[in-house]
N, C-alpha and C positions, 0 to 999 in steps of 0.2 A: 504493499499500500504506500502511496505517495504521502509523506508529511510535508505540509504546506502552511506557511503563515496567514491567518485569516485576514484579508483585507477586501476592499471592494472589488479591486481586479481579479483575485482569486475566486471570490464568490461570483462573480459575473461569468467567469469562465467555467465553474463547476455547474451553474445553473444551465449554461448552453449545453455543455456535455450531457446532463441528465435528460434535456428535452429531445436529444437525438433518439432517446429510447421510445419516445411516444408512438403509439400505432399510427397517429396522424402522419408520421414521416415516412411510413412504408407504402408510399403511393404506388410503387411498381407492382403491387399485389392487387391493386383495385380493380383493373380490367378483368382479371381472372376470377376474383371473387363475384364481381357483378355478373359475370357469365354464368357461374354457378347459381347464383340466387335467381337469375332470370330463368334459367331452364328448370329449375324446380318449380318456380311460380307457374310456368307455362305447361310443364308436362308432368308435374306431381310425382307420383311414385316411381314412374319409369326413370326418371332422371335421378331420384334419390337412389335407387337401387344400383344404377350404373354407377355414380360417383362413389358409393360405398365400395364397390367392386374395384374401381380404379384406385382409390386411396387407401382403403383398409384390407384389401386382398381377400375379400370374403363374400360370398353369395347370399345376398338378403331378399326376401320376397314378402308378399303379404301374409303368407302363413307363419313366416318364423321372425318377422321384424320386432314383434312385441314379445317382450320376455314373459315366459310362462310361469305359473306358479310351481311347476316342477323344477324349472331352472332355479328358482329362488329356494326351493327346499334343498336342492343340491348344493347351492352356496352356502347354506347353514351347516351342511355336513362338512364342508371344506374349510370354512373358517375357524381360526384358532379360538379357543373357548375364552382365553383371557382377553383377547382383543375384542370379542362380543361384549365382555363384561366392562371393558373400558368405553365401548361405543355407547352402552346404556347409561353409564355414569356421566359421560359428556352430554348426552341427550337431556338428562335432568338439569345440569348446570346451564345449558343454552336456553331450555325452556323457560326456567326460573328468571334468567336475564332478560328475556325478550317479553315475558308477561308483563313486566313492569312498564314496557314500552306502550302497552295496549291503550288506545284511546276509546272514549265513549262519545256518542252522540250528545248534543247539548241544546237546550232552548232557553231564550231569555223573554219572558213576558213582561209587558208594561200594563198599567192600568188603563190606558188609553186604547187598549185593543190591539197593540202590535205585539206580534210574536215573531222573533227571529232566532234562527239556530243554524246547526251544521249537522248533517246526517252522515255517519260513517257507515260506508259499505264495503266489505272485503271484494277483491276482484274474483270473478267467476272461474277462471282458468289460467294457470300459470305454467309457464315452460322453464323446466331447470335444465341447464346444460351443465353436464359433468364431464372434464377431461377424462380421456382414457388412453389406449394404445399401450406405451411401455410402462406407464406408471398408473397407479391407482389412487383416488384421492376421496375416500370415505368421509374425511372430515369436510370436504367441500359440499357434499350431499347434504350433511347436518346443517351447515351454516345457510344454505339456500332454503331448504325444505321447511325448517322448524319455525323461522319467523312467519313463513306464509301459513303454516298451520295454526299458528298462535292468532295470527290475523283473521282467520276463519275462512280462508280459501278452500273450496270444497274439492276441486279437481286440480291435481299437481301432476304434470306430465313431464317425465324425464326422459331426455335423450343422452346417450353416450356411446362412443365408437366401440364397436366389438373388436376383439382380437381376430386373427387369421383363422382360428378355430370357429368364429361365428359366435363366441361366448363373451359374457362380460365378467369382468374380476368379480370374484365373490365378495370381497370386502365392500365393494360399491353396492352390489346388490343388496347384501344384508343391511348396511347403512340406509339405504332407501326404504326398505321394508319397515326398519324399526322407526324411521323418522315419520312415515306415514304417506309415501308416494303412492298415487293413485295408479299409474301405469308407467311402464318404462320401455322405451324403445331404442332398437340398436342401430343408432345413427349418429354420425359425427361431423365435425367441421362446418364450413359454410353452408353445407347441403342440410344439415339437421338445423340450423338456425332457419333457414328459408322455409323448411317443412312446417316447422312451429308457426312461423310468421302468416304464411298463407294457407296451410293446411293442405293435406293430400288425402287420398283415399284411405290411407293406413295411419296417418299422423294427424291428430286433431289440431286446428288452428287454437291459439291461446290468445290471451289478452295482454300478456307481458313475458319476455324473456329475461332470465336472470343467470348468472354464472360466469365463470372465467373461461378462457380458452386461448388458443395460440393466436397469431396475427390474422389467420383467416376467419376465426370465429369473431374476433373483434371487429373487424371490417365489415363482416356480413351483419352483426348487430346493429352496427352504425348505418347500415344501408336500408334495413328494414323498419328502422325507428319511424313511427309516425303511421305505419301499418298495424304496429303494435308497440307497446311501451318497452323499454329496456331499463336495466339497472344503471349502467355506466359502461365506458369503453376502457377495459382494464389494460394496464401496461405491466411492464416487468416488476418484479417485486423489489422493495427497498426498505433499508432500515437506517436510522440515524440515532447516534447515542451521544447524549450530552453528560459529560463527565467532569468531575474535579479531582483534586488530588487524593480524596477519600476512596476512590473506586478501586476495584481489584481488576487489575489488567488481564488476568486469565479469564474472568468471567466475560470481560468486555470483548476480548477476542473471540471467545466462543459464540457470542451473540451475533457479532458481525458475520462470522462465517454461516450462521444458521440461515441467513438470507441469501448470502452469496452462493450458495449451493443450489439455488434454484436453476439458473441458468447464466450463461456468459453476459446477459443484459442486465442481470440484478446489480443493485447498488449497495454498497455498505460503506457508511460515513461515520467517522467519530469527530466530534468538536469537543475539545478540552481546553481548559486553561492551565493545563500542568504538562510542560514539555517532557518531563521524565515519564510520565504516564504514557505519552504518545510513543516513545521508545521502547517502553516495556510492552505495550500492546503489539508493536510490530514484532517484536521478538516472540511473543506468545503465538502470534498467527503463523509464524515460520515453523514452530513445534507442532501446531495441530495440522498443518499442511502435510506433515509427514505421517501423520495417524489416520486421516480421514479419507473416506472411499472416492468420493467425488472430486479429487485433487485438480484434475484438468479444468473442470469447470470453475472451480474455486479459484484458480490462478488467473484464468482468463477475465473472470468477474472483477477480481480485485486490481488486475493490470488495468482495466478499462474504466471502471467506475468505483474504484475503492479508494477514499480519501480519509487522511487524518488532518484535521485542520486545527491549528494552535490559535486560540483567541487570546486577547489581552485580558478581558473581563468576561465573566459569566453573561452579563447583559449583551455583550457583542455576540456571544455564542447562542444565546435565545434569539436574537434578531436574525441571525444567519438560519437558525432552525425555521423560523416563522416564514423566512423567504423561500426555503427549500420545500416546505410543506410535506414533509415525508409521510409514506404509508404508515410505517412503524416508528414510533418515537420512544426511545428509552431514556429516562432521566436517572442518572447514578450520581448523585451529589449528596452533600452533607444533609441537606433539607429539601428532597425532591418535590415535596408538596409545594413548597414556596416557589420553587423554579416553575412548577406546572402551572401556576395562576398566571404567569407571563405567556404562556403558550396560546397562540391563537389558531395556528394551523397544523393539524396532525390528524391522521386517520385514527389511529389507536395510540394511547399514552400509557407506557409501563413505568410504574414507579418503584425505585429501590432495587437493589441488587438481587432479590429473589424473585423479580417479576420478569423473568425472561421472555423474550417474545413469543416462543414456541408455546409457552403456556396459553397464551391468546389464540394461537393457531389451532389448538386442539380441544382445550378443556375448560378454561375458566368460565366461559359464558358469552361474553361479548362477541359479536361477529367478526370474523377474519376476513370478510370480503370488504375491502377497504380502498378509498380513493388512492390513485397512483399519479406519478408525474406532475406533482404540484396541484392536482386538482382538490387535495383538501382544503384548499383556500375557499372553495365553494360546494364541495361535495361532502357527504357524509357516509358512514358505514351503512352497509345494508342492514335494514331494521323492518319491524313490523309496519311502519309507515309506507314501506314501499310495496305493500300488498293491499293497500286500501286506497279507496278514493271518497273524496268528500263532496257533498252536495249542499249547497246553501238553501235554507228554508225561510221563506218569507210569507207572512200572513197579516193582512191589515183589516180591521174591521172598517164599515163606512164610515163612522166617526173619526177613526185615525186617519183615513185617506181625505176626507173633507177638509181636515184642518191643514193639509199640505198640498192639495191638488193643484192649486194656482201656481205654486213654487215649481212643481214638476213639469206642469204645462210650459210654463216660461223657459225652463231649461232646454225642454225639447224643441220649442220653436227657435230658440237661440241657435240650435244646430241645424234648423231647416228641415226637421223631422215631424212634419205636421201630423202624420197619422200617429206618431208616438202621443203628441199632445191629445189628439183627439180620443186616443184610447182612454185616457184619463177623464177628459171633459166629458164624455159621453154619459158618464155615470152621474152626472150632477145636473144634467139638462132636464127641464121640466117638460 
């Protein structure tokens, strides 16, 4: 990792480098993704099955695209019993956290006969995309599905790419069953996103698509937005650690590497006020690289997007963290809660040396689907709110409308909308 003195020039260079990782920068894939989306929109299952054969090397048809109960039972036989226990414990934590986010409809009535309110309605059908292929992500299943269930979504449709044998990873299937997925389809990539957005004979159309994926999935979600809602356009993973002289360099090195191992585009940044800590973390990283299995990915990630920034003051460090707006932010200082009050932009904040980022990935309860690439300045983690819609409620009595009808008519006429004004006036004409 590069050790750099934190100043405005260094910060601008860092921000410029990080933005290169955004899905919006990969325009060379847009034409291919647009072609896939259009083919599925026009030809439905035929295109979906053909792309599955082309990209996933497996034959899928109307008879086997939906995961059967027998396949789910087989998955339960294959999964490790201890992993199942942990999945169930994680579900309890995730449910408990998201239940606290749940909103209720509300109404406010006044003596003059005015009733105003907001009606909360869960989405009817949600599509959850879960990455597959070489890796399995049962934790991603839980984080997408559970807030939807808490919100009251009745039909949750999951798609995930099959392996060459036409099967889905057992851990993924068990997590989906435990979390309450309604139906699971063997489809991945941009073609699965298009199938969920427009519907095919085999795959139902949904109201919203959530879940992470590769650049093809991200661009496809961007393209179908408007036909359906989406959660966000996810970029590569990232972690930023704020630390002072009290921090343990071995812990920090381990936490930085926990995100760098995702892929070569992952970002790991340490900002510290202690130069000796910076050097110690750098040494610990070298030790860990000799031990960890994904060394090649780790080294490329750290070479491209790994930084250790030395700040003059903790306020300078905080200001830089707010500019970067990292997906994951760890605060490992003498008083992390005090530092946290100064943070404005972060996806998830981890306080203290025993609140390591993977705790949030798997078990603590808050959602691990977070804004990336600086979008924490205006986006939030996936939550129950992503699976509801709000309707305004307005009720006026005759007496209440009579008191204001001339004001409303004047406003409408000022905009040249005489039919609007007439709609009010007609109720008081003799």
